N, C-alpha and C positions, 0 to 999 in steps of 0.2 A: 441968385438963381442957382449957382453951383452948390451953395449951401443947402438949399431946399432939395435939390436932387440927392445930395449926400444923405440928408435926413430921411428922405423917403426910401432910399435904397437900404439904409441901416434898419429902418422899421420893417421893411419887407424881409430883410435877412433875419431879424429877430423872430418874426412870425413863422418863418420857415423852420428855424431851429426849434421853436416851441412845438410846432406841428409834428416834427420828427420825434421829439421826446414823449409826446402823448401816446404814440403807437406802442410803446413798451415792447420792443422786440425781445424775444427770449434769447438769453445768451446761449451760445453754442457750447455744449459740453461734450467732452469725450467720455465714452462709456468706461466705467472703471472695472478693472479686472483684478480680482483679489487672487493673489498667489499664495498658496499654502506652502509653507516651508516646512518640510519634514526632514529631520536629520537622518542621515544614512544609517547610523547606528540603531535608531529606533525602528526603521523599516526592516533592517536585517534581523533585529531581535523579534519583531512581530512575525516575520516569515519563518524563522526557526521555531518559534513557539507553535505556529500553526502546523508545521511539519511534524513536530513532536506529538501534537495532539492527534494528527491523522495516523501516525504510526501506532500510537497507543490504542486507538480505536480499531485499527486493523488487527493488532495482536489480540485484542479482546474478542473480536469476531472469530479469529482462528481458534482460540481457546474454547469458545462456545461450541464451535463445530466439532472439535475433538471430543468434548464432553458428550456430544450427541452420538458419536460413533461407538458402537459396542466393541468389546475386545474381540480379537481374532480367535477363532475356534479350530481352524484347520491349518496345518503346518506341513509344508513339503520338507522332508527330512533327507539331507544329503549324507549324513553319517551318524553312527551311533558308537559310543566309546564307553569302556568301563572306567577309564581313567579321566578325571575331570581336566587335567592339564592337556591331554591330547584333544579333548573336545574344545577347549579354549583356543588352542593353536589352530585347529581347523576353522573355528569361528572367525578368527582374525584373518585367516587366508581368504575366506569367503567375503568378508567385509572389504578387504583390499581389492577384490574384484567388483565391488560396487553393490553387493547384496546387503540387505538388512538382516543379518544373521542373529540367531538367538540360541542359547544353550537351554534345553528344556529337560527338567527332571520331574519324574512322576513320583509321588509319595507312595502310591499303591498301584496295584494292577500289574499287567504284563510289562516286562522290561523295566521295572522300577530301579534296577541296579545299573541302568545305562544312562549316559548323558547323550541326549539326542540333539543334533545340530541342525537347525532349520535355516533355510535361506529365503523362503517366501512364506507369507501367512495370509489367511483369508478369513473373512467373516461369513461370506456367502458359500454355501455347500456346492452349488453348481459350478461356481467360478473355480473353486478349489479342485474339483474332480476334472474339469476341463483342462486346467493348467497341468495337473498330474499327467494326463494323457499326452499333452504336448511335450512335456519334459521327458517322458519315457521314450519318445520318438527321436530325441536328440542323441547323437553318438556319446557313448560313455555315461549315459544317465539312466541306464536300465535299472540300476539299484535304488533310485529315488522312490520313496514311499510317502504316504500321507498319514500323519498323526492327527487324530481327532481328540481334542480335550473335552 
């Protein structure tokens, strides 16, 4: 009798195990995360390359803008000299004060024997005459005059 009970229990146990196997549970898997390994040297190189390209593009745009701006035609003159060395010294003095100074020489016309030293220049006529008026109102600037090329 014990033997019969053991056989029945073993049979039931086998049936239970087979029943569980037939359900085929999906195995639990962890999501995989792929990590991209990028070397620091490569990223630094790419970053520097993109910075270089951006700077080159910016320089190109500035050059295009300069090409579109016409030459100045009006010049505020701070001094006029017969000797070029004196004109160059005065130009250097104005530049040390922050002005974009130029020595202008005329090939023909009035005052062609003089070296004129400008400290501001303009393309726009109205802007030039307005600035001349403002400059003449400043102390010690009564001598400033406008040269039109």
